[in-house]
All heavy atoms as a GROMACS GRO file, in nm:
protein
  569
    1MET      N    1 -10.174   2.936   9.435
    1MET     CA    2 -10.316   2.911   9.454
    1MET      C    3 -10.392   3.034   9.404
    1MET      O    4 -10.349   3.143   9.442
    1MET     CB    5 -10.356   2.864   9.594
    1MET     CG    6 -10.497   2.844   9.607
    1MET     SD    7 -10.554   2.774   9.768
    1MET     CE    8 -10.491   2.867   9.882
    2LEU      N    9 -10.501   3.015   9.343
    2LEU     CA   10 -10.580   3.125   9.292
    2LEU      C   11 -10.697   3.137   9.382
    2LEU      O   12 -10.770   3.036   9.409
    2LEU     CB   13 -10.619   3.104   9.151
    2LEU     CG   14 -10.713   3.215   9.075
    2LEU    CD1   15 -10.626   3.341   9.079
    2LEU    CD2   16 -10.746   3.165   8.946
    3THR      N   17 -10.733   3.257   9.431
    3THR     CA   18 -10.852   3.274   9.514
    3THR      C   19 -10.958   3.342   9.423
    3THR      O   20 -10.930   3.446   9.366
    3THR     CB   21 -10.822   3.359   9.629
    3THR    OG1   22 -10.719   3.298   9.715
    3THR    CG2   23 -10.937   3.378   9.718
    4LEU      N   24 -11.076   3.278   9.428
    4LEU     CA   25 -11.189   3.335   9.346
    4LEU      C   26 -11.295   3.377   9.443
    4LEU      O   27 -11.321   3.317   9.547
    4LEU     CB   28 -11.238   3.230   9.246
    4LEU     CG   29 -11.148   3.177   9.148
    4LEU    CD1   30 -11.206   3.075   9.063
    4LEU    CD2   31 -11.096   3.283   9.063
    5LYS      N   32 -11.368   3.491   9.420
    5LYS     CA   33 -11.471   3.539   9.500
    5LYS      C   34 -11.608   3.518   9.424
    5LYS      O   35 -11.623   3.545   9.308
    5LYS     CB   36 -11.457   3.691   9.528
    5LYS     CG   37 -11.552   3.756   9.613
    5LYS     CD   38 -11.532   3.888   9.642
    5LYS     CE   39 -11.634   3.954   9.738
    5LYS     NZ   40 -11.607   4.102   9.758
    6ILE      N   41 -11.709   3.473   9.500
    6ILE     CA   42 -11.845   3.449   9.451
    6ILE      C   43 -11.909   3.591   9.451
    6ILE      O   44 -11.910   3.646   9.558
    6ILE     CB   45 -11.917   3.340   9.532
    6ILE    CG1   46 -11.834   3.211   9.523
    6ILE    CG2   47 -12.054   3.330   9.478
    6ILE    CD1   48 -11.895   3.101   9.604
    7THR      N   49 -11.962   3.625   9.344
    7THR     CA   50 -12.028   3.754   9.333
    7THR      C   51 -12.166   3.740   9.276
    7THR      O   52 -12.207   3.626   9.223
    7THR     CB   53 -11.955   3.857   9.236
    7THR    OG1   54 -12.003   3.973   9.248
    7THR    CG2   55 -11.948   3.795   9.093
    8THR      N   56 -12.264   3.840   9.298
    8THR     CA   57 -12.398   3.838   9.251
    8THR      C   58 -12.397   3.872   9.110
    8THR      O   59 -12.344   3.975   9.066
    8THR     CB   60 -12.476   3.933   9.329
    8THR    OG1   61 -12.474   3.894   9.469
    8THR    CG2   62 -12.625   3.926   9.289
    9VAL      N   63 -12.472   3.790   9.025
    9VAL     CA   64 -12.493   3.816   8.890
    9VAL      C   65 -12.646   3.812   8.860
    9VAL      O   66 -12.694   3.693   8.842
    9VAL     CB   67 -12.418   3.718   8.796
    9VAL    CG1   68 -12.446   3.747   8.651
    9VAL    CG2   69 -12.274   3.716   8.826
   10GLY      N   70 -12.708   3.927   8.866
   10GLY     CA   71 -12.845   3.921   8.858
   10GLY      C   72 -12.915   3.857   8.981
   10GLY      O   73 -12.885   3.892   9.093
   11ALA      N   74 -13.002   3.746   8.960
   11ALA     CA   75 -13.062   3.682   9.069
   11ALA      C   76 -12.972   3.546   9.102
   11ALA      O   77 -13.016   3.471   9.183
   11ALA     CB   78 -13.199   3.640   9.037
   12SER      N   79 -12.864   3.536   9.034
   12SER     CA   80 -12.771   3.414   9.060
   12SER      C   81 -12.643   3.465   9.118
   12SER      O   82 -12.620   3.577   9.147
   12SER     CB   83 -12.753   3.352   8.921
   12SER     OG   84 -12.875   3.304   8.866
   13SER      N   85 -12.550   3.358   9.120
   13SER     CA   86 -12.418   3.382   9.172
   13SER      C   87 -12.313   3.345   9.068
   13SER      O   88 -12.349   3.261   8.981
   13SER     CB   89 -12.382   3.313   9.297
   13SER     OG   90 -12.478   3.350   9.398
   14GLY      N   91 -12.198   3.410   9.068
   14GLY     CA   92 -12.099   3.366   8.965
   14GLY      C   93 -11.960   3.399   9.025
   14GLY      O   94 -11.946   3.451   9.131
   15VAL      N   95 -11.865   3.346   8.953
   15VAL     CA   96 -11.725   3.366   8.971
   15VAL      C   97 -11.652   3.430   8.859
   15VAL      O   98 -11.683   3.391   8.745
   15VAL     CB   99 -11.658   3.219   9.001
   15VAL    CG1  100 -11.508   3.241   9.028
   15VAL    CG2  101 -11.723   3.150   9.117
   16ILE      N  102 -11.581   3.527   8.896
   16ILE     CA  103 -11.505   3.608   8.792
   16ILE      C  104 -11.366   3.541   8.774
   16ILE      O  105 -11.296   3.520   8.860
   16ILE     CB  106 -11.491   3.750   8.816
   16ILE    CG1  107 -11.627   3.813   8.831
   16ILE    CG2  108 -11.395   3.823   8.716
   16ILE    CD1  109 -11.634   3.960   8.880
   17LEU      N  110 -11.328   3.496   8.649
   17LEU     CA  111 -11.199   3.433   8.615
   17LEU      C  112 -11.100   3.545   8.571
   17LEU      O  113 -11.145   3.617   8.475
   17LEU     CB  114 -11.212   3.322   8.516
   17LEU     CG  115 -11.307   3.202   8.557
   17LEU    CD1  116 -11.319   3.104   8.435
   17LEU    CD2  117 -11.244   3.130   8.672
   18PRO      N  118 -10.990   3.548   8.628
   18PRO     CA  119 -10.884   3.641   8.568
   18PRO      C  120 -10.843   3.599   8.438
   18PRO      O  121 -10.862   3.494   8.386
   18PRO     CB  122 -10.763   3.627   8.668
   18PRO     CG  123 -10.823   3.562   8.788
   18PRO     CD  124 -10.939   3.480   8.744
   19LYS      N  125 -10.792   3.706   8.357
   19LYS     CA  126 -10.762   3.688   8.213
   19LYS      C  127 -10.658   3.573   8.198
   19LYS      O  128 -10.659   3.493   8.111
   19LYS     CB  129 -10.701   3.819   8.149
   19LYS     CG  130 -10.803   3.919   8.122
   19LYS     CD  131 -10.745   4.040   8.053
   19LYS     CE  132 -10.662   4.122   8.149
   19LYS     NZ  133 -10.613   4.250   8.086
   20GLU      N  134 -10.560   3.567   8.292
   20GLU     CA  135 -10.458   3.461   8.290
   20GLU      C  136 -10.524   3.317   8.308
   20GLU      O  137 -10.476   3.228   8.239
   20GLU     CB  138 -10.352   3.477   8.403
   20GLU     CG  139 -10.285   3.613   8.392
   20GLU     CD  140 -10.352   3.736   8.452
   20GLU    OE1  141 -10.463   3.714   8.524
   20GLU    OE2  142 -10.317   3.845   8.413
   21THR      N  143 -10.618   3.300   8.380
   21THR     CA  144 -10.682   3.176   8.411
   21THR      C  145 -10.744   3.139   8.285
   21THR      O  146 -10.754   3.028   8.229
   21THR     CB  147 -10.771   3.177   8.524
   21THR    OG1  148 -10.702   3.214   8.640
   21THR    CG2  149 -10.850   3.044   8.547
   22MET      N  150 -10.830   3.239   8.214
   22MET     CA  151 -10.900   3.209   8.097
   22MET      C  152 -10.802   3.170   7.980
   22MET      O  153 -10.824   3.092   7.904
   22MET     CB  154 -10.989   3.333   8.058
   22MET     CG  155 -11.097   3.347   8.150
   22MET     SD  156 -11.205   3.487   8.114
   22MET     CE  157 -11.272   3.436   7.965
   23ALA      N  158 -10.691   3.240   7.980
   23ALA     CA  159 -10.590   3.211   7.878
   23ALA      C  160 -10.534   3.065   7.898
   23ALA      O  161 -10.516   2.989   7.802
   23ALA     CB  162 -10.478   3.307   7.877
   24HIS      N  163 -10.513   3.032   8.026
   24HIS     CA  164 -10.455   2.895   8.059
   24HIS      C  165 -10.550   2.792   8.010
   24HIS      O  166 -10.520   2.690   7.960
   24HIS     CB  167 -10.420   2.886   8.202
   24HIS     CG  168 -10.374   2.755   8.251
   24HIS    ND1  169 -10.245   2.707   8.222
   24HIS    CD2  170 -10.431   2.658   8.318
   24HIS    CE1  171 -10.234   2.586   8.258
   24HIS    NE2  172 -10.350   2.544   8.325
   25LEU      N  173 -10.692   2.812   8.047
   25LEU     CA  174 -10.792   2.704   8.000
   25LEU      C  175 -10.834   2.718   7.855
   25LEU      O  176 -10.907   2.645   7.799
   25LEU     CB  177 -10.916   2.743   8.087
   25LEU     CG  178 -10.911   2.716   8.236
   25LEU    CD1  179 -11.037   2.773   8.306
   25LEU    CD2  180 -10.891   2.561   8.267
   26LYS      N  181 -10.776   2.827   7.789
   26LYS     CA  182 -10.804   2.847   7.648
   26LYS      C  183 -10.951   2.864   7.629
   26LYS      O  184 -11.012   2.797   7.534
   26LYS     CB  185 -10.755   2.734   7.564
   26LYS     CG  186 -10.585   2.729   7.567
   26LYS     CD  187 -10.540   2.610   7.489
   26LYS     CE  188 -10.402   2.607   7.508
   26LYS     NZ  189 -10.339   2.465   7.511
   27VAL      N  190 -11.015   2.951   7.709
   27VAL     CA  191 -11.157   2.978   7.685
   27VAL      C  192 -11.183   3.128   7.670
   27VAL      O  193 -11.101   3.214   7.701
   27VAL     CB  194 -11.244   2.927   7.818
   27VAL    CG1  195 -11.230   2.774   7.825
   27VAL    CG2  196 -11.195   2.996   7.938
   28ASN      N  197 -11.295   3.163   7.621
   28ASN     CA  198 -11.335   3.297   7.598
   28ASN      C  199 -11.472   3.322   7.671
   28ASN      O  200 -11.540   3.227   7.700
   28ASN     CB  201 -11.348   3.331   7.443
   28ASN     CG  202 -11.216   3.323   7.384
   28ASN    OD1  203 -11.119   3.393   7.422
   28ASN    ND2  204 -11.206   3.249   7.280
   29LYS      N  205 -11.512   3.442   7.679
   29LYS     CA  206 -11.645   3.483   7.739
   29LYS      C  207 -11.759   3.407   7.655
   29LYS      O  208 -11.751   3.411   7.545
   29LYS     CB  209 -11.661   3.628   7.730
   29LYS     CG  210 -11.782   3.681   7.798
   29LYS     CD  211 -11.792   3.832   7.783
   29LYS     CE  212 -11.922   3.887   7.831
   29LYS     NZ  213 -11.934   4.026   7.836
   30GLY      N  214 -11.844   3.344   7.732
   30GLY     CA  215 -11.950   3.270   7.668
   30GLY      C  216 -11.922   3.122   7.649
   30GLY      O  217 -12.019   3.050   7.631
   31ASP      N  218 -11.798   3.076   7.671
   31ASP     CA  219 -11.767   2.939   7.661
   31ASP      C  220 -11.824   2.861   7.779
   31ASP      O  221 -11.857   2.916   7.884
   31ASP     CB  222 -11.616   2.914   7.653
   31ASP     CG  223 -11.562   2.954   7.519
   31ASP    OD1  224 -11.637   2.987   7.424
   31ASP    OD2  225 -11.437   2.957   7.514
   32VAL      N  226 -11.841   2.732   7.762
   32VAL     CA  227 -11.893   2.653   7.877
   32VAL      C  228 -11.772   2.585   7.938
   32VAL      O  229 -11.679   2.536   7.878
   32VAL     CB  230 -11.991   2.539   7.809
   32VAL    CG1  231 -12.036   2.445   7.927
   32VAL    CG2  232 -12.109   2.610   7.752
   33LEU      N  233 -11.782   2.583   8.067
   33LEU     CA  234 -11.680   2.500   8.157
   33LEU      C  235 -11.755   2.392   8.234
   33LEU      O  236 -11.864   2.406   8.271
   33LEU     CB  237 -11.607   2.593   8.246
   33LEU     CG  238 -11.528   2.718   8.189
   33LEU    CD1  239 -11.485   2.810   8.304
   33LEU    CD2  240 -11.420   2.655   8.113
   34TYR      N  241 -11.675   2.290   8.262
   34TYR     CA  242 -11.721   2.172   8.344
   34TYR      C  243 -11.652   2.183   8.473
   34TYR      O  244 -11.535   2.196   8.482
   34TYR     CB  245 -11.692   2.044   8.275
   34TYR     CG  246 -11.787   2.014   8.169
   34TYR    CD1  247 -11.739   2.009   8.033
   34TYR    CD2  248 -11.925   1.980   8.192
   34TYR    CE1  249 -11.825   1.977   7.931
   34TYR    CE2  250 -12.001   1.946   8.088
   34TYR     CZ  251 -11.962   1.949   7.958
   34TYR     OH  252 -12.046   1.912   7.860
   35LEU      N  253 -11.731   2.167   8.586
   35LEU     CA  254 -11.672   2.147   8.721
   35LEU      C  255 -11.692   1.999   8.754
   35LEU      O  256 -11.807   1.956   8.782
   35LEU     CB  257 -11.749   2.232   8.820
   35LEU     CG  258 -11.692   2.238   8.969
   35LEU    CD1  259 -11.551   2.277   8.966
   35LEU    CD2  260 -11.778   2.315   9.056
   36ASN      N  261 -11.581   1.931   8.751
   36ASN     CA  262 -11.578   1.783   8.774
   36ASN      C  263 -11.527   1.751   8.919
   36ASN      O  264 -11.437   1.815   8.956
   36ASN     CB  265 -11.501   1.703   8.681
   36ASN     CG  266 -11.553   1.733   8.532
   36ASN    OD1  267 -11.667   1.703   8.500
   36ASN    ND2  268 -11.458   1.772   8.444
   37GLU      N  269 -11.578   1.651   8.972
   37GLU     CA  270 -11.524   1.605   9.101
   37GLU      C  271 -11.404   1.521   9.076
   37GLU      O  272 -11.408   1.428   8.998
   37GLU     CB  273 -11.643   1.523   9.179
   37GLU     CG  274 -11.587   1.498   9.316
   37GLU     CD  275 -11.709   1.436   9.415
   37GLU    OE1  276 -11.822   1.440   9.363
   37GLU    OE2  277 -11.673   1.385   9.520
   38ALA      N  278 -11.296   1.549   9.133
   38ALA     CA  279 -11.171   1.464   9.128
   38ALA      C  280 -11.166   1.350   9.230
   38ALA      O  281 -11.242   1.342   9.329
   38ALA     CB  282 -11.046   1.561   9.152
   39ALA      N  283 -11.086   1.262   9.197
   39ALA     CA  284 -11.075   1.132   9.269
   39ALA      C  285 -11.030   1.161   9.420
   39ALA      O  286 -11.072   1.093   9.503
   39ALA     CB  287 -10.975   1.034   9.216
   40ASP      N  288 -10.958   1.268   9.442
   40ASP     CA  289 -10.908   1.307   9.571
   40ASP      C  290 -11.015   1.376   9.657
   40ASP      O  291 -10.981   1.427   9.765
   40ASP     CB  292 -10.772   1.382   9.570
   40ASP     CG  293 -10.793   1.506   9.504
   40ASP    OD1  294 -10.902   1.551   9.453
   40ASP    OD2  295 -10.698   1.583   9.482
   41GLY      N  296 -11.135   1.400   9.603
   41GLY     CA  297 -11.244   1.473   9.675
   41GLY      C  298 -11.240   1.610   9.642
   41GLY      O  299 -11.340   1.687   9.680
   42GLY      N  300 -11.142   1.659   9.568
   42GLY     CA  301 -11.145   1.812   9.517
   42GLY      C  302 -11.222   1.829   9.391
   42GLY      O  303 -11.300   1.735   9.367
   43HIS      N  304 -11.204   1.939   9.321
   43HIS     CA  305 -11.284   1.958   9.208
   43HIS      C  306 -11.175   2.017   9.104
   43HIS      O  307 -11.079   2.077   9.132
   43HIS     CB  308 -11.397   2.061   9.231
   43HIS     CG  309 -11.507   2.010   9.302
   43HIS    ND1  310 -11.501   2.001   9.441
   43HIS    CD2  311 -11.620   1.952   9.275
   43HIS    CE1  312 -11.604   1.954   9.486
   43HIS    NE2  313 -11.693   1.921   9.386
   44ARG      N  314 -11.226   1.991   8.969
   44ARG     CA  315 -11.143   2.029   8.860
   44ARG      C  316 -11.231   2.107   8.764
   44ARG      O  317 -11.341   2.066   8.726
   44ARG     CB  318 -11.081   1.911   8.789
   44ARG     CG  319 -11.004   1.946   8.664
   44ARG     CD  320 -10.943   1.825   8.606
   44ARG     NE  321 -10.824   1.792   8.695
   44ARG     CZ  322 -10.795   1.675   8.726
   44ARG    NH1  323 -10.854   1.572   8.686
   44ARG    NH2  324 -10.690   1.655   8.806
   45LEU      N  325 -11.186   2.234   8.722
   45LEU     CA  326 -11.253   2.312   8.623
   45LEU      C  327 -11.195   2.288   8.493
   45LEU      O  328 -11.069   2.304   8.476
   45LEU     CB  329 -11.248   2.460   8.669
   45LEU     CG  330 -11.317   2.550   8.587
   45LEU    CD1  331 -11.472   2.534   8.610
   45LEU    CD2  332 -11.289   2.698   8.632
   46SER      N  333 -11.273   2.255   8.392
   46SER     CA  334 -11.216   2.229   8.254
   46SER      C  335 -11.301   2.294   8.148
   46SER      O  336 -11.422   2.288   8.170
   46SER     CB  337 -11.192   2.079   8.241
   46SER     OG  338 -11.314   2.010   8.246
   47PRO      N  339 -11.248   2.306   8.033
   47PRO     CA  340 -11.331   2.354   7.923
   47PRO      C  341 -11.413   2.250   7.869
   47PRO      O  342 -11.386   2.136   7.882
   47PRO     CB  343 -11.225   2.409   7.817
   47PRO     CG  344 -11.100   2.352   7.861
   47PRO     CD  345 -11.110   2.302   8.004
   48CYS      N  346 -11.527   2.296   7.806
   48CYS     CA  347 -11.619   2.194   7.742
   48CYS      C  348 -11.552   2.131   7.626
   48CYS      O  349 -11.484   2.193   7.543
   48CYS     CB  350 -11.743   2.284   7.710
   48CYS     SG  351 -11.860   2.174   7.622
   49ASN      N  352 -11.575   2.002   7.624
   49ASN     CA  353 -11.538   1.925   7.507
   49ASN      C  354 -11.658   1.886   7.432
   49ASN      O  355 -11.730   1.797   7.473
   49ASN     CB  356 -11.457   1.796   7.549
   49ASN     CG  357 -11.398   1.725   7.430
   49ASN    OD1  358 -11.465   1.717   7.318
   49ASN    ND2  359 -11.290   1.661   7.457
   50SER      N  360 -11.676   1.949   7.315
   50SER     CA  361 -11.802   1.924   7.244
   50SER      C  362 -11.826   1.775   7.200
   50SER      O  363 -11.939   1.728   7.194
   50SER     CB  364 -11.809   2.015   7.122
   50SER     OG  365 -11.704   1.988   7.030
   51ASP      N  366 -11.718   1.707   7.179
   51ASP     CA  367 -11.726   1.561   7.142
   51ASP      C  368 -11.785   1.489   7.256
   51ASP      O  369 -11.876   1.409   7.246
   51ASP     CB  370 -11.594   1.505   7.103
   51ASP     CG  371 -11.546   1.567   6.959
   51ASP    OD1  372 -11.634   1.612   6.883
   51ASP    OD2  373 -11.428   1.556   6.936
   52ILE      N  374 -11.728   1.502   7.370
   52ILE     CA  375 -11.770   1.432   7.491
   52ILE      C  376 -11.914   1.479   7.530
   52ILE      O  377 -11.999   1.387   7.570
   52ILE     CB  378 -11.671   1.458   7.612
   52ILE    CG1  379 -11.542   1.391   7.581
   52ILE    CG2  380 -11.728   1.408   7.748
   52ILE    CD1  381 -11.427   1.423   7.683
   53ALA      N  382 -11.941   1.612   7.511
   53ALA     CA  383 -12.081   1.658   7.551
   53ALA      C  384 -12.180   1.590   7.460
   53ALA      O  385 -12.285   1.547   7.508
   53ALA     CB  386 -12.077   1.805   7.534
   54ARG      N  387 -12.152   1.574   7.332
   54ARG     CA  388 -12.234   1.513   7.244
   54ARG      C  389 -12.257   1.360   7.269
   54ARG      O  390 -12.363   1.306   7.259
   54ARG     CB  391 -12.204   1.529   7.104
   54ARG     CG  392 -12.285   1.463   6.997
   54ARG     CD  393 -12.416   1.540   6.983
   54ARG     NE  394 -12.500   1.453   6.892
   54ARG     CZ  395 -12.629   1.426   6.914
   54ARG    NH1  396 -12.682   1.478   7.023
   54ARG    NH2  397 -12.700   1.366   6.824
   55GLN      N  398 -12.147   1.299   7.320
   55GLN     CA  399 -12.152   1.157   7.354
   55GLN      C  400 -12.240   1.136   7.472
   55GLN      O  401 -12.322   1.035   7.477
   55GLN     CB  402 -12.016   1.096   7.370
   55GLN     CG  403 -11.939   1.084   7.248
   55GLN     CD  404 -11.795   1.043   7.269
   55GLN    OE1  405 -11.746   1.022   7.389
   55GLN    NE2  406 -11.703   1.030   7.163
   56MET      N  407 -12.230   1.219   7.570
   56MET     CA  408 -12.300   1.219   7.691
   56MET      C  409 -12.453   1.243   7.656
   56MET      O  410 -12.542   1.166   7.722
   56MET     CB  411 -12.261   1.318   7.791
   56MET     CG  412 -12.128   1.277   7.852
   56MET     SD  413 -12.125   1.118   7.925
   56MET     CE  414 -12.234   1.126   8.063
   57GLU      N  415 -12.493   1.332   7.566
   57GLU     CA  416 -12.620   1.356   7.535
   57GLU      C  417 -12.686   1.223   7.472
   57GLU      O  418 -12.793   1.186   7.496
   57GLU     CB  419 -12.630   1.464   7.426
   57GLU     CG  420 -12.616   1.610   7.482
   57GLU     CD  421 -12.607   1.720   7.387
   57GLU    OE1  422 -12.660   1.685   7.267
   57GLU    OE2  423 -12.571   1.828   7.422
   58LEU      N  424 -12.614   1.160   7.383
   58LEU     CA  425 -12.655   1.047   7.316
   58LEU      C  426 -12.669   0.926   7.408
   58LEU      O  427 -12.767   0.853   7.415
   58LEU     CB  428 -12.554   0.996   7.200
   58LEU     CG  429 -12.558   1.091   7.078
   58LEU    CD1  430 -12.443   1.045   6.993
   58LEU    CD2  431 -12.679   1.070   7.013
   59ALA      N  432 -12.573   0.922   7.511
   59ALA     CA  433 -12.583   0.815   7.615
   59ALA      C  434 -12.708   0.833   7.693
   59ALA      O  435 -12.780   0.731   7.731
   59ALA     CB  436 -12.456   0.818   7.698
   60GLU      N  437 -12.736   0.963   7.745
   60GLU     CA  438 -12.857   0.980   7.812
   60GLU      C  439 -12.983   0.956   7.736
   60GLU      O  440 -13.074   0.903   7.806
   60GLU     CB  441 -12.849   1.136   7.862
   60GLU     CG  442 -12.746   1.157   7.977
   60GLU     CD  443 -12.734   1.299   8.008
   60GLU    OE1  444 -12.799   1.385   7.952
   60GLU    OE2  445 -12.647   1.323   8.095
   61GLU      N  446 -12.981   0.986   7.616
   61GLU     CA  447 -13.101   0.950   7.532
   61GLU      C  448 -13.120   0.808   7.523
   61GLU      O  449 -13.235   0.751   7.547
   61GLU     CB  450 -13.074   1.023   7.391
   61GLU     CG  451 -13.191   1.008   7.295
   61GLU     CD  452 -13.166   1.075   7.166
   61GLU    OE1  453 -13.110   1.193   7.170
   61GLU    OE2  454 -13.206   1.008   7.070
   62ILE      N  455 -13.016   0.736   7.504
   62ILE     CA  456 -13.028   0.580   7.491
   62ILE      C  457 -13.073   0.535   7.625
   62ILE      O  458 -13.162   0.445   7.624
   62ILE     CB  459 -12.891   0.525   7.446
   62ILE    CG1  460 -12.863   0.554   7.306
   62ILE    CG2  461 -12.892   0.373   7.480
   62ILE    CD1  462 -12.725   0.534   7.261
   63MET      N  463 -13.010   0.581   7.731
   63MET     CA  464 -13.058   0.527   7.870
   63MET      C  465 -13.205   0.554   7.891
   63MET      O  466 -13.267   0.468   7.956
   63MET     CB  467 -12.974   0.581   7.975
   63MET     CG  468 -12.832   0.532   7.979
   63MET     SD  469 -12.728   0.582   8.118
   63MET     CE  470 -12.704   0.756   8.066
   64HIS      N  471 -13.256   0.663   7.847
   64HIS     CA  472 -13.390   0.693   7.874
   64HIS      C  473 -13.483   0.620   7.778
   64HIS      O  474 -13.577   0.552   7.827
   64HIS     CB  475 -13.414   0.840   7.830
   64HIS     CG  476 -13.560   0.892   7.860
   64HIS    ND1  477 -13.659   0.889   7.756
   64HIS    CD2  478 -13.632   0.920   7.970
   64HIS    CE1  479 -13.774   0.922   7.801
   64HIS    NE2  480 -13.751   0.953   7.927
   65ASP      N  481 -13.452   0.610   7.655
   65ASP     CA  482 -13.537   0.534   7.552
   65ASP      C  483 -13.536   0.383   7.568
   65ASP      O  484 -13.629   0.328   7.550
   65ASP     CB  485 -13.499   0.574   7.408
   65ASP     CG  486 -13.513   0.722   7.376
   65ASP    OD1  487 -13.590   0.787   7.447
   65ASP    OD2  488 -13.463   0.766   7.268
   66ASP      N  489 -13.423   0.337   7.611
   66ASP     CA  490 -13.411   0.184   7.608
   66ASP      C  491 -13.382   0.140   7.754
   66ASP      O  492 -13.314   0.034   7.782
   66ASP     CB  493 -13.289   0.139   7.534
   66ASP     CG  494 -13.303   0.177   7.382
   66ASP    OD1  495 -13.422   0.178   7.336
   66ASP    OD2  496 -13.215   0.207   7.315
   67ARG      N  497 -13.444   0.210   7.854
   67ARG     CA  498 -13.421   0.168   7.990
   67ARG      C  499 -13.466   0.022   8.023
   67ARG      O  500 -13.403  -0.037   8.111
   67ARG     CB  501 -13.482   0.271   8.092
   67ARG     CG  502 -13.630   0.279   8.086
   67ARG     CD  503 -13.676   0.381   8.193
   67ARG     NE  504 -13.806   0.421   8.174
   67ARG     CZ  505 -13.856   0.518   8.109
   67ARG    NH1  506 -13.774   0.606   8.062
   67ARG    NH2  507 -13.995   0.543   8.099
   68GLU      N  508 -13.576  -0.020   7.966
   68GLU     CA  509 -13.616  -0.159   7.999
   68GLU      C  510 -13.517  -0.260   7.941
   68GLU      O  511 -13.492  -0.359   8.008
   68GLU     CB  512 -13.763  -0.183   7.937
   68GLU     CG  513 -13.862  -0.098   8.002
   68GLU     CD  514 -13.884  -0.121   8.157
   68GLU    OE1  515 -13.862  -0.227   8.194
   68GLU    OE2  516 -13.911  -0.022   8.221
   69ALA      N  517 -13.477  -0.241   7.824
   69ALA     CA  518 -13.366  -0.332   7.773
   69ALA      C  519 -13.240  -0.333   7.851
   69ALA      O  520 -13.185  -0.429   7.875
   69ALA     CB  521 -13.341  -0.296   7.624
   70LEU      N  522 -13.197  -0.214   7.902
   70LEU     CA  523 -13.081  -0.199   7.991
   70LEU      C  524 -13.100  -0.276   8.111
   70LEU      O  525 -13.011  -0.334   8.172
   70LEU     CB  526 -13.047  -0.059   8.004
   70LEU     CG  527 -12.989   0.019   7.880
   70LEU    CD1  528 -12.971   0.161   7.901
   70LEU    CD2  529 -12.856  -0.052   7.826
   71ARG      N  530 -13.230  -0.263   8.174
   71ARG     CA  531 -13.251  -0.334   8.302
   71ARG      C  532 -13.243  -0.474   8.278
   71ARG      O  533 -13.191  -0.553   8.365
   71ARG     CB  534 -13.399  -0.298   8.352
   71ARG     CG  535 -13.402  -0.166   8.422
   71ARG     CD  536 -13.526  -0.154   8.496
   71ARG     NE  537 -13.543  -0.015   8.552
   71ARG     CZ  538 -13.630   0.067   8.513
   71ARG    NH1  539 -13.722   0.042   8.428
   71ARG    NH2  540 -13.632   0.189   8.567
   72ALA      N  541 -13.290  -0.530   8.167
   72ALA     CA  542 -13.293  -0.669   8.141
   72ALA      C  543 -13.147  -0.720   8.123
   72ALA      O  544 -13.105  -0.827   8.170
   72ALA     CB  545 -13.363  -0.706   8.015
   73LEU      N  546 -13.055  -0.636   8.057
   73LEU     CA  547 -12.919  -0.678   8.040
   73LEU      C  548 -12.840  -0.676   8.165
   73LEU      O  549 -12.740  -0.750   8.183
   73LEU     CB  550 -12.856  -0.578   7.936
   73LEU     CG  551 -12.901  -0.602   7.792
   73LEU    CD1  552 -12.845  -0.481   7.708
   73LEU    CD2  553 -12.855  -0.728   7.732
   74ALA      N  554 -12.883  -0.589   8.262
   74ALA     CA  555 -12.823  -0.576   8.394
   74ALA      C  556 -12.841  -0.702   8.475
   74ALA      O  557 -12.762  -0.715   8.577
   74ALA     CB  558 -12.858  -0.450   8.462
   75ARG      N  559 -12.935  -0.783   8.442
   75ARG     CA  560 -12.970  -0.904   8.537
   75ARG      C  561 -12.873  -1.015   8.514
   75ARG      O  562 -12.802  -1.038   8.449
   75ARG     CB  563 -13.109  -0.954   8.500
   75ARG     CG  564 -13.206  -0.852   8.543
   75ARG     CD  565 -13.342  -0.914   8.526
   75ARG     NE  566 -13.442  -0.808   8.535
   75ARG     CZ  567 -13.569  -0.813   8.505
   75ARG    NH1  568 -13.619  -0.931   8.468
   75ARG    NH2  569 -13.646  -0.718   8.533
   0.00000   0.00000   0.00000
């Protein structure tokens, strides 16, 4: 198990990832990570998937723009 310490970063808080963890996640400084809730109630940290991120942006845009049509379809 890896223990991480929350530290102050300017006016915010952050977590420092060891080099080994960054290598395992295949991420570099400046990359985006997702913290997802797992089915067992825990959390999972994973690298950003640009394809999924773009799909989610499009889905949110559609849900916002076509909310009336989606409400009608939900009936």
